[in-house]
N, C-alpha and C positions, 0 to 999 in steps of 0.2 A: 503494501501499500501504498502510495506517495506522501510523505509525509509524516507516516507513522511511528509511532516510538522505535527506538531501537529494538526496546524488549518489551514483545509480546503477553502478558503475563495471560489471556485468555488460556494460552497453549497448554499453559500447565497447572489454573487455578481453580479449583468448584469448589464449595464448601468444602464438604465432610473431606473428598478423597484429599486435600492439602496436608492431612495431618495423618492420612493412613499410614505411613511409615513408622509413625510414633504410638508408642502404648502411653495412653491418658493416667499413666499412674501419679504424673504431680499436677490435674488439674482439678482447681477446686470450683465448689460453686460460685459463683457471686451473681446480683442480678440484674436483671436488663437493664443497660445503662444507653441513657441518649446519646445518637449521635454527635453531637455536637459538646463535646465533655473536655475538663480541664483535672487534672492531679495535682491535688493538695494532697502535703504531710503525708504520699503515702496511701491516699484514699482516691477513689474518683467519684467525681459530684459534676452533676450536672451542670453546663454551661447556658448559659440564654443566650438566644442569636443579638438579642441586641447589645450585647456585653459583650461579646466575642469580637469584637472591633480590631484588635491588636495584628492581625496575623491570620491570613484565608493562605490553608496547603491545597494544594490540587494534588488530586490523586489518583491513582484506577486501582483497584483491590488486588493486593495482594504482591503490587509490583514493587521495585525497591526502594518508594514511594513507602511501606509499610516502617524501613527505618525510621524514616523523618516521622512518623507520625507518632511511632514509639519514644522516641527521642522527644520532642514536643509535651509530651505526655510526663514525663520523669520531671521535664523545667517546672510543672507547675502553673505557666505560662497559657493564656487564653490564648484561642483560637476557633477558626471554625475550620469545618470543611466542604471541599465540594469535590464530588466524584465528577471523573469525566469516562465520558465512552470511550475501550479502546479502540472501536469500528467506526464510529461518527465523528470522536475527533470533539465532544461537542460535550460540555459539562451538562450538570444534572440542572441547569436553570436554561438549556436551551442556547446558552453562548458558546462564540466560536472560540475552542480552544486554541485555536492556533494563534488569533488574534494576541493570546498571550504567551504562551513557546511557539514560536515562530519554526521550529525543528518538531513540536509536537511531542519533547519531549519530558516525561514525569521523573521526577518532582517538582514542582512550582511554589516556590514560598514566596506569598505575596505580603511586603509590610506595609505600615501603618501608611508609611512615605510615597507607598505607590512605588517602591522600587520592588524588584523581581530578582530575587535567588535561584535560580538551574541548577538540574541534576542531583543526582543523589551527594556525591560527597563534596558540594557544592552547599546544598542547604544544612548539610552534618556538621561541616566546619562553622558555619556561619552561629548554630545554635550552639555548639562548644566555644566559641569567641565570644557571646554575649550570655548566655546563661551558664557557665561554666562553675558558675558557685552554690547554682541546684543540685552539684555533684556527678551530672552526667559530662565531664572533661576536666583533665588538670588545669592547673592555674596557668593561663596563659605566658606564652616565652620560657617555659621551666621544661627542664627535661624530660618529664614526664609526660609534657604535651607533644612535646617534636617525635615521642615513643606511641603516643595516639595517633597523629597524624601519618607517622610509617605506616600503622596499620591500616587504616582507611586506604591510603595509597594498594595498597596488597590484595585489600578484601576487592576495590573498584578493580586493580587490572590481572590479579590470578582466579577471583573465581569470577566477579560481576561479566566480564568482560569476556569467560570462556561461555559464557552460558548465553551472552547475545550473540554466538557463534552460529548457536544451535537454533535460530531463530531466520538464520539466513536462510532463503530460498536455492541457492547453490551449494548449502552444504551437505556433504552428499554422504554418505553411510562411514566409508574410512574417515574422512576426516571426523563426525561425530564420535566415535568408536577411541579417536585419538586425542578429540577435546574431553572426552568423559575420563580417559587415562589419566592427562594431565589434572583434570580437577580432582581426581582420586588421591593423586598424590600430592596435590595440595592439603587437601585432607588430612594428609596422612600428617603433615608438617603440623598441624593446626591439635592434632591427638598428641603427636610428643610435646609441644608445647603446654597442656591441657596435664599433662603428667605431672609436673612437679607440685600441682596442688590448687593452683589458681584455679577460683572459681568463673573471673570475667578474665577476657582479653587481659590487663590492666591489671589485674592481681585478685584482690576481694572486693573491689567496687566495682560496679555499673559505669559503662561508658557509651558513649554512642555510635565508636564502634563494636559492641556487642548487640546493637539492634542490627548494623549491617550485616555481622556473620550469618545470624541468626534469618535473615531472607536467606542468603545462600543456601544455606540447610535444608529449609524448606523447598525450596527450587531443584535441590540433588535427589532429596523424596521422588518428585516426581517427573524426574527423568530414569528413575529405577535403580540411583546411586543410594543404599542405606547404611545411611549414617552412623545407625548405632552399632556398627561392625565396629567402629571405633567408642570403646565406654566412654571416655573421658567428654569426647565429643555429644555424645547422646546425654549422657549427666549432665551437661552445659543447656542443650536443646531442651529438657524439662525443667530447668533453673531458671533458665528465661521464659518457658510459659508457667512457670508458676508468679512471675512478675506480674502485679497489679494492670501497669502500665497493658504488657503484651496481651492480655486479656482482654482489656478495654479497645484496644486498638482493632484486634480479630474482630470483637463483637462489632465495633462501628464500621467495619469493612465488610461484612457480613459471611465471614472468612470461618464463624464460629458459631453454631448454630445449638443451641439446649435440645 
């Protein structure tokens, strides 16, 4: 499709199938939460539309924008969600998404100033820069923040970009097999990383990079890579899906059904 996003989530994501690769051992019940929401003090509360004027997140269910959605919830900042149809590239309000993001890329984070931040890593860097005191990122200009930046770059190039190759029409069976091998090799590296006992990529503290890695793990399940063959990665996935922000984002995007 001309001007379509580089990664088309429709090929991989349907509601319950998204988690067909994972046991539900760590999921807890939380009541239905309204689609426009914000996380406050570890709890998710409804956000009145008139108050959600700080930021607008344009997303497609299950796409890489899910990582931005999760990260925003973790900050406790107020924002509004706007769903984009991956086929028509129209927003849920009928607006032409190409007028907001000319190349159709998701996510887009629109600021109160009407400035627009595009791409997954771009929005995650913005969140890390401006809301680091909420705990989603180490302090700016610190060595730890440089490590976080390195993780974001690595996930973008070694995982996200590989999944994008699978969406191209010219992808042959041989190329698909090669991509799956490269992805498996990269997940092996994360398995080794988590083997030191860390709970999250940066140690014991959640960061925006964890939300990005979770999306890649979800995508892996959709192409037949069983990430639970790597026990530490499986534990990380369970730990992430136990977070209030993750459950709330999945519900809001229609990816988790009671």
